[in-house]
N, CA, C and O of each residue as an XYZ file, in Angstrom:
336
protein
N     -17.393   -101.308    -56.286
C     -17.486    -99.933    -55.817
C     -18.925    -99.641    -55.398
O     -19.864    -99.968    -56.124
N     -19.091    -99.050    -54.275
C     -20.421    -98.763    -53.736
C     -20.948    -97.437    -54.277
O     -20.198    -96.478    -54.458
N     -22.258    -97.406    -54.530
C     -22.888    -96.175    -54.992
C     -22.802    -95.098    -53.926
O     -22.780    -95.387    -52.730
N     -22.754    -93.853    -54.377
C     -22.841    -92.720    -53.448
C     -24.314    -92.477    -53.150
O     -25.146    -92.589    -54.050
N     -24.652    -92.148    -51.914
C     -26.052    -91.884    -51.578
C     -26.592    -90.692    -52.376
O     -25.907    -89.685    -52.555
N     -27.816    -90.827    -52.841
C     -28.496    -89.745    -53.542
C     -29.680    -89.311    -52.682
O     -30.776    -89.859    -52.796
N     -29.448    -88.330    -51.829
C     -30.470    -87.865    -50.901
C     -31.508    -86.979    -51.575
O     -32.518    -86.634    -50.962
N     -31.272    -86.606    -52.829
C     -32.223    -85.737    -53.533
C     -33.348    -86.517    -54.215
O     -34.213    -85.919    -54.856
N     -33.345    -87.830    -54.083
C     -34.429    -88.624    -54.688
C     -35.770    -88.209    -54.087
O     -35.900    -88.025    -52.877
N     -36.755    -88.069    -54.961
C     -38.084    -87.618    -54.531
C     -38.906    -88.748    -53.938
O     -38.844    -89.887    -54.401
N     -39.670    -88.422    -52.917
C     -40.665    -89.360    -52.405
C     -41.774    -89.470    -53.448
O     -41.955    -88.547    -54.241
N     -42.517    -90.570    -53.466
C     -43.589    -90.715    -54.462
C     -44.622    -89.597    -54.381
O     -45.216    -89.208    -55.387
N     -44.824    -89.091    -53.177
C     -45.776    -88.006    -52.953
C     -45.277    -87.215    -51.746
O     -44.943    -87.804    -50.718
N     -45.222    -85.882    -51.859
C     -44.796    -85.105    -50.692
C     -45.723    -85.337    -49.505
O     -46.926    -85.542    -49.667
N     -45.147    -85.300    -48.321
C     -45.907    -85.435    -47.079
C     -45.688    -84.175    -46.255
O     -44.579    -83.646    -46.193
N     -46.742    -83.707    -45.633
C     -46.645    -82.509    -44.806
C     -46.981    -82.860    -43.369
O     -48.038    -83.422    -43.082
N     -46.076    -82.525    -42.482
C     -46.354    -82.608    -41.055
C     -46.680    -81.168    -40.669
O     -45.782    -80.333    -40.553
N     -47.969    -80.879    -40.471
C     -48.376    -79.488    -40.238
C     -47.554    -78.801    -39.144
O     -47.299    -79.368    -38.082
N     -47.157    -77.586    -39.433
C     -46.395    -76.727    -38.530
C     -45.005    -77.269    -38.201
O     -44.326    -76.743    -37.319
N     -44.577    -78.330    -38.915
C     -43.244    -78.887    -38.659
C     -42.405    -78.816    -39.927
O     -41.423    -78.076    -39.986
N     -42.793    -79.589    -40.947
C     -42.020    -79.581    -42.183
C     -42.741    -80.312    -43.306
O     -43.687    -81.069    -43.087
N     -42.264    -80.060    -44.501
C     -42.743    -80.754    -45.694
C     -41.645    -81.726    -46.120
O     -40.480    -81.353    -46.256
N     -42.044    -82.973    -46.327
C     -41.096    -84.008    -46.732
C     -41.277    -84.267    -48.224
O     -42.308    -84.781    -48.655
N     -40.270    -83.907    -48.996
C     -40.335    -84.070    -50.446
C     -39.270    -85.037    -50.943
O     -39.499    -85.780    -51.897
N     -38.111    -85.030    -50.302
C     -36.980    -85.849    -50.732
C     -36.491    -86.743    -49.596
O     -36.922    -86.617    -48.449
N     -35.592    -87.638    -49.944
C     -34.969    -88.476    -48.924
C     -34.191    -87.614    -47.929
O     -34.115    -87.947    -46.746
N     -33.616    -86.515    -48.402
C     -32.893    -85.607    -47.501
C     -33.828    -85.026    -46.448
O     -33.429    -84.837    -45.299
N     -35.065    -84.743    -46.833
C     -36.033    -84.218    -45.872
C     -36.337    -85.253    -44.791
O     -36.439    -84.913    -43.613
N     -36.478    -86.504    -45.189
C     -36.755    -87.570    -44.219
C     -35.558    -87.742    -43.293
O     -35.714    -87.932    -42.087
N     -34.369    -87.674    -43.868
C     -33.149    -87.791    -43.062
C     -33.088    -86.655    -42.034
O     -32.723    -86.882    -40.881
N     -33.441    -85.448    -42.446
C     -33.445    -84.298    -41.535
C     -34.471    -84.499    -40.417
O     -34.191    -84.204    -39.255
N     -35.646    -84.995    -40.764
C     -36.663    -85.293    -39.753
C     -36.110    -86.271    -38.729
O     -36.272    -86.075    -37.524
N     -35.465    -87.312    -39.200
C     -34.956    -88.343    -38.300
C     -33.849    -87.806    -37.394
O     -33.698    -88.262    -36.261
N     -33.088    -86.853    -37.881
C     -32.031    -86.248    -37.059
C     -32.612    -85.488    -35.868
O     -31.946    -85.324    -34.846
N     -33.848    -85.028    -36.004
C     -34.476    -84.261    -34.934
C     -35.289    -85.123    -33.964
O     -35.827    -84.614    -32.980
N     -35.376    -86.407    -34.238
C     -36.110    -87.292    -33.332
C     -35.329    -87.475    -32.043
O     -34.102    -87.570    -32.068
N     -36.023    -87.526    -30.925
C     -35.328    -87.847    -29.676
C     -34.663    -89.219    -29.776
O     -35.154    -90.108    -30.472
N     -33.565    -89.377    -29.089
C     -32.787    -90.618    -29.141
C     -33.654    -91.846    -28.849
O     -33.498    -92.886    -29.490
N     -34.553    -91.726    -27.896
C     -35.432    -92.846    -27.547
C     -36.333    -93.269    -28.686
O     -36.604    -94.457    -28.859
N     -36.800    -92.306    -29.464
C     -37.635    -92.630    -30.625
C     -36.810    -93.340    -31.694
O     -37.242    -94.347    -32.256
N     -35.625    -92.810    -31.969
C     -34.778    -93.408    -33.011
C     -34.366    -94.829    -32.661
O     -34.045    -95.616    -33.552
N     -34.371    -95.166    -31.382
C     -33.982    -96.511    -30.957
C     -35.104    -97.535    -31.170
O     -34.858    -98.741    -31.128
N     -36.317    -97.065    -31.394
C     -37.445    -97.985    -31.601
C     -37.284    -98.735    -32.918
O     -36.780    -98.193    -33.901
N     -37.717    -99.973    -32.918
C     -37.566   -100.813    -34.112
C     -38.298   -100.229    -35.319
O     -37.861   -100.409    -36.456
N     -39.401    -99.535    -35.078
C     -40.152    -98.945    -36.194
C     -39.320    -97.871    -36.896
O     -39.246    -97.842    -38.124
N     -38.695    -96.990    -36.111
C     -37.864    -95.936    -36.703
C     -36.579    -96.510    -37.283
O     -36.063    -95.999    -38.277
N     -36.065    -97.562    -36.673
C     -34.866    -98.198    -37.225
C     -35.160    -98.796    -38.600
O     -34.310    -98.774    -39.490
N     -36.372    -99.331    -38.765
C     -36.757    -99.865    -40.074
C     -36.837    -98.740    -41.105
O     -36.362    -98.890    -42.231
N     -37.439    -97.611    -40.717
C     -37.513    -96.465    -41.638
C     -36.101    -96.024    -42.017
O     -35.828    -95.751    -43.186
N     -35.214    -95.954    -41.044
C     -33.841    -95.527    -41.323
C     -33.127    -96.504    -42.262
O     -32.394    -96.088    -43.159
N     -33.343    -97.779    -42.052
C     -32.732    -98.794    -42.920
C     -33.227    -98.626    -44.356
O     -32.435    -98.664    -45.298
N     -34.531    -98.443    -44.519
C     -35.096    -98.257    -45.852
C     -34.628    -96.936    -46.467
O     -34.378    -96.859    -47.670
N     -34.513    -95.915    -45.648
C     -34.045    -94.610    -46.107
C     -32.637    -94.725    -46.684
O     -32.366    -94.231    -47.779
N     -31.756    -95.369    -45.953
C     -30.382    -95.539    -46.425
C     -30.327    -96.381    -47.695
O     -29.556    -96.082    -48.607
N     -31.137    -97.429    -47.757
C     -31.173    -98.282    -48.949
C     -31.705    -97.508    -50.155
O     -31.211    -97.679    -51.270
N     -32.705    -96.664    -49.937
C     -33.258    -95.862    -51.036
C     -32.238    -94.841    -51.523
O     -32.136    -94.594    -52.725
N     -31.493    -94.256    -50.618
C     -30.466    -93.288    -51.019
C     -29.397    -93.949    -51.882
O     -28.788    -93.298    -52.730
N     -29.174    -95.235    -51.666
C     -28.201    -95.986    -52.462
C     -28.850    -96.656    -53.682
O     -28.206    -97.433    -54.387
N     -30.120    -96.350    -53.918
C     -30.904    -96.909    -55.036
C     -31.040    -98.424    -54.952
O     -31.169    -99.097    -55.975
N     -31.012    -98.955    -53.743
C     -31.207   -100.389    -53.542
C     -32.688   -100.738    -53.448
O     -33.082   -101.869    -53.731
N     -33.504    -99.770    -53.053
C     -34.963    -99.927    -53.005
C     -35.580    -98.644    -53.548
O     -34.894    -97.634    -53.707
N     -36.859    -98.690    -53.826
C     -37.577    -97.520    -54.327
C     -37.942    -96.599    -53.166
O     -37.973    -97.031    -52.014
N     -38.213    -95.352    -53.464
C     -38.544    -94.393    -52.413
C     -39.878    -94.711    -51.745
O     -40.108    -94.298    -50.608
N     -40.748    -95.426    -52.420
C     -42.014    -95.827    -51.775
C     -41.741    -96.755    -50.597
O     -42.537    -96.829    -49.661
N     -40.613    -97.462    -50.644
C     -40.236    -98.346    -49.550
C     -39.806    -97.563    -48.306
O     -39.630    -98.141    -47.234
N     -39.641    -96.262    -48.454
C     -39.405    -95.363    -47.321
C     -40.723    -94.704    -46.933
O     -41.062    -94.624    -45.753
N     -41.456    -94.238    -47.923
C     -42.673    -93.459    -47.679
C     -43.731    -94.252    -46.919
O     -44.356    -93.724    -45.999
N     -43.935    -95.494    -47.288
C     -44.994    -96.289    -46.643
C     -44.683    -96.546    -45.167
O     -45.524    -96.248    -44.319
N     -43.512    -97.085    -44.829
C     -43.253    -97.285    -43.394
C     -43.185    -95.968    -42.619
O     -43.559    -95.921    -41.447
N     -42.712    -94.907    -43.262
C     -42.680    -93.611    -42.594
C     -44.087    -93.164    -42.216
O     -44.328    -92.742    -41.085
N     -45.004    -93.256    -43.157
C     -46.385    -92.852    -42.859
C     -46.997    -93.718    -41.770
O     -47.721    -93.218    -40.909
N     -46.709    -95.012    -41.804
C     -47.241    -95.916    -40.776
C     -46.705    -95.552    -39.391
O     -47.459    -95.520    -38.418
N     -45.419    -95.282    -39.308
C     -44.825    -94.925    -38.015
C     -45.406    -93.610    -37.518
O     -45.718    -93.477    -36.334
N     -45.552    -92.644    -38.406
C     -46.139    -91.368    -38.002
C     -47.568    -91.560    -37.499
O     -47.976    -90.934    -36.521
N     -48.324    -92.422    -38.168
C     -49.693    -92.699    -37.715
C     -49.687    -93.394    -36.355
O     -50.477    -93.047    -35.478
N     -48.800    -94.373    -36.176
C     -48.717    -95.073    -34.895
C     -48.397    -94.111    -33.753
O     -48.865    -94.291    -32.629
N     -47.610    -93.105    -34.046
C     -47.227    -92.131    -33.022
C     -48.152    -90.929    -32.990
O     -47.890    -89.941    -32.304
N     -49.231    -91.028    -33.740
C     -50.272    -89.984    -33.774
C     -49.731    -88.604    -34.190
O     -50.124    -87.566    -33.658
N     -48.816    -88.646    -35.160
C     -48.282    -87.417    -35.725
C     -49.081    -87.136    -36.987
O     -49.085    -87.961    -37.900
N     -49.760    -85.990    -37.064
C     -50.516    -85.697    -38.275
C     -49.578    -85.591    -39.478
O     -48.570    -84.885    -39.440
N     -49.924    -86.292    -40.517
C     -49.112    -86.302    -41.728
C     -50.069    -86.338    -42.913
O     -50.848    -87.279    -43.066
N     -50.003    -85.318    -43.738
C     -50.945    -85.196    -44.840
C     -50.238    -85.296    -46.184
O     -49.205    -84.660    -46.391
N     -50.787    -86.092    -47.101
C     -50.216    -86.073    -48.448
C     -50.534    -84.725    -49.085
O     -51.570    -84.123    -48.803
N     -49.652    -84.267    -49.927
C     -49.911    -82.981    -50.577
C     -50.119    -83.169    -52.049
O     -50.350    -82.198    -52.769
């Protein structure tokens, strides 16, 4: 039997994208990804974040395995992201 996703799992440290949103849980990251343009979501970097996000929701990996690649992708795309 497969685990049910737990989107309420906390990130190791909240991240703030100024004037956009605060990312505290896996659900917040999922919501951010839903708002990405289709072309961005198709990039291998975002696909990796999504893969890790889904695995973390199923408790297959730790939430830091989402937070680190997420921050790297945001930096690569020059999106300001501040730890809180």
